[in-house]
Each structure stands twice: as structure tokens, then as C-alpha cells.
C-alpha positions as CSV (number, residue, x, y, z in Angstrom):
1,X,-18.1,10.0,-9.8
2,X,-21.6,10.6,-8.7
3,X,-22.8,8.3,-5.9
4,X,-24.9,5.7,-8.3
5,X,-21.6,5.3,-10.5
6,X,-19.3,4.6,-7.2
7,X,-22.0,2.0,-5.9
8,X,-21.8,0.2,-9.6
9,X,-18.1,0.6,-9.1
10,X,-17.7,-0.8,-5.8
11,X,-20.0,-3.4,-6.3
12,X,-17.6,-5.3,-9.0
13,X,-14.5,-4.8,-6.3
14,X,-14.1,-7.4,-3.3
15,X,-14.9,-5.6,-0.2
16,X,-14.4,-2.4,-1.2
17,X,-16.8,0.7,-0.1
18,X,-16.4,3.9,-2.1
19,X,-17.1,7.5,-1.7
20,X,-17.0,10.6,-3.1
21,X,-13.7,11.2,-1.4
22,X,-12.3,7.8,-1.4
23,X,-9.6,8.2,-4.6
24,X,-8.2,11.4,-2.7
25,X,-8.4,9.4,0.7
26,X,-6.5,6.7,-1.1
27,X,-3.9,9.1,-2.1
28,X,-2.9,10.6,0.7
29,X,-2.7,7.5,2.5
30,X,-0.2,5.8,-0.1
31,X,1.4,9.2,-0.2
32,X,2.0,9.2,3.5
33,X,3.8,6.4,3.5
34,X,5.8,7.2,0.8
35,X,6.8,10.3,2.3
36,X,7.8,8.2,5.7
37,X,10.0,6.0,3.7
38,X,11.7,8.5,2.0
39,X,12.3,10.5,5.4
40,X,14.0,7.7,6.6
41,X,16.2,6.6,3.3
42,X,17.4,10.2,3.1
43,X,18.5,10.4,6.6
44,X,16.0,13.0,7.8
45,X,14.8,10.9,10.6
46,X,16.0,7.4,11.9
47,X,12.6,6.0,12.0
48,X,8.9,6.5,10.8
49,X,5.4,5.1,11.4
50,X,2.5,5.7,9.1
51,X,-0.9,5.2,10.7
52,X,-2.8,4.9,7.3
53,X,-6.1,2.9,7.4
54,X,-6.4,0.6,5.7
55,X,-2.7,-0.2,5.1
56,X,-3.4,-1.6,2.0
57,X,-1.8,-5.2,2.1
58,X,-5.0,-7.0,0.7
59,X,-4.4,-5.0,-2.8
60,X,-3.1,-6.7,-5.6
61,X,-1.3,-4.8,-8.4
62,X,-4.1,-5.4,-10.7
63,X,-7.1,-4.4,-8.4
64,X,-8.3,-3.2,-5.3
65,X,-9.4,-5.8,-3.0
66,X,-9.9,-6.2,1.0
67,X,-10.8,-2.6,1.8
68,X,-7.8,-1.6,-0.1
69,X,-7.4,1.0,-3.2
70,X,-3.8,0.7,-3.3
71,X,-0.9,-1.4,-1.6
72,X,0.8,1.4,0.3
73,X,3.7,-0.7,1.7
74,X,4.4,-1.8,-2.0
75,X,4.3,1.5,-3.1
76,X,6.4,2.6,-0.6
77,X,8.6,-0.4,-1.1
78,X,9.0,0.0,-5.0
79,X,9.5,3.7,-4.4
80,X,12.5,3.0,-2.3
81,X,14.1,0.6,-4.7
82,X,13.6,2.5,-7.9
83,X,14.0,6.0,-6.8
84,X,15.9,6.3,-3.5
85,X,18.6,3.6,-4.4
86,X,17.9,1.1,-1.6
87,X,19.1,-2.2,-2.4
88,X,17.3,-4.5,-0.3
89,X,13.6,-4.2,1.4
90,X,12.2,-6.0,4.4
91,X,8.5,-5.9,4.9
92,X,7.2,-6.8,8.2
93,X,3.1,-7.1,7.9
94,X,1.9,-7.9,11.8
95,X,-1.6,-7.8,11.0
96,X,-3.5,-10.8,12.4
97,X,-4.2,-11.8,9.2
98,X,-2.3,-12.4,5.6
99,X,-1.4,-9.7,3.3
100,X,-2.2,-11.4,0.2
101,X,-1.7,-8.5,-1.9
102,X,1.9,-7.7,-0.6
103,X,2.8,-11.5,-0.7
104,X,2.1,-11.8,-4.4
105,X,3.7,-8.6,-5.4
106,X,7.2,-9.7,-3.8
107,X,7.3,-13.6,-3.7
108,X,9.6,-14.0,-6.7
109,X,12.0,-10.9,-5.9
110,X,14.9,-11.6,-3.9
111,X,15.4,-7.7,-3.5
112,X,12.6,-8.4,-1.1
113,X,12.7,-9.9,2.8
114,X,8.9,-10.3,3.7
115,X,8.1,-11.5,7.4
116,X,4.1,-12.4,7.9
């Protein structure tokens, strides 16, 4: 996408800035959280931390929001459930403000425990 197209795209979103590398950066961010999750679930390590920015907790299932293109935590949690056989997932969102996207995605699913 050219710069003008990106600006028009971002203007229609809630608190999103886009540049020519935003898509690739967002994929790398979400992918690293998925990789950390898979590494722990498969027993290759006992714990992991994915330090990614933004964490993604504002992105909704249907749209980018709050500086977040993808909800990295939600993507990794769903990967754990659907692909890695995890029966129950706990999401602890310790950010100073509410992760609306994560809440909306999992609030009606008892296989996810949320703490925020």
C-alpha cells in the first residue's frame, strides 16, 4: 500500500497508525506470542514471556482498535485450544487499563478464565 492509501485506511480505524511495515510487524508480534505459547504447551520450556508492543488486547475479532491490529493474546489462546489440545486457558491482563477486545472475544466461553 502506498502512503496515501495507508493514511486513508488508518483514518477509518480507532487509534490506529499505519506505515508500510505495520502489517508485517503485526504478524511478527502475533506470531511470537503463538510461538511462546506453543513452546510452553509442548514442554520445550516451562515458561515464556513475549514482550510485544502493542499487546493487542484492544483489537476486536472484527476490527483493529486501540493501537492493536491483532489481539495477540486471543490468537495465541485460540491456537492453544484449537491446535495444541489445551482444554482451559487463563488470560491475565495486567495492563493498567481494560483489554476490551480480549474480554469481548471470550466473555461467553467457559473454557477461558480471564483476570483483569
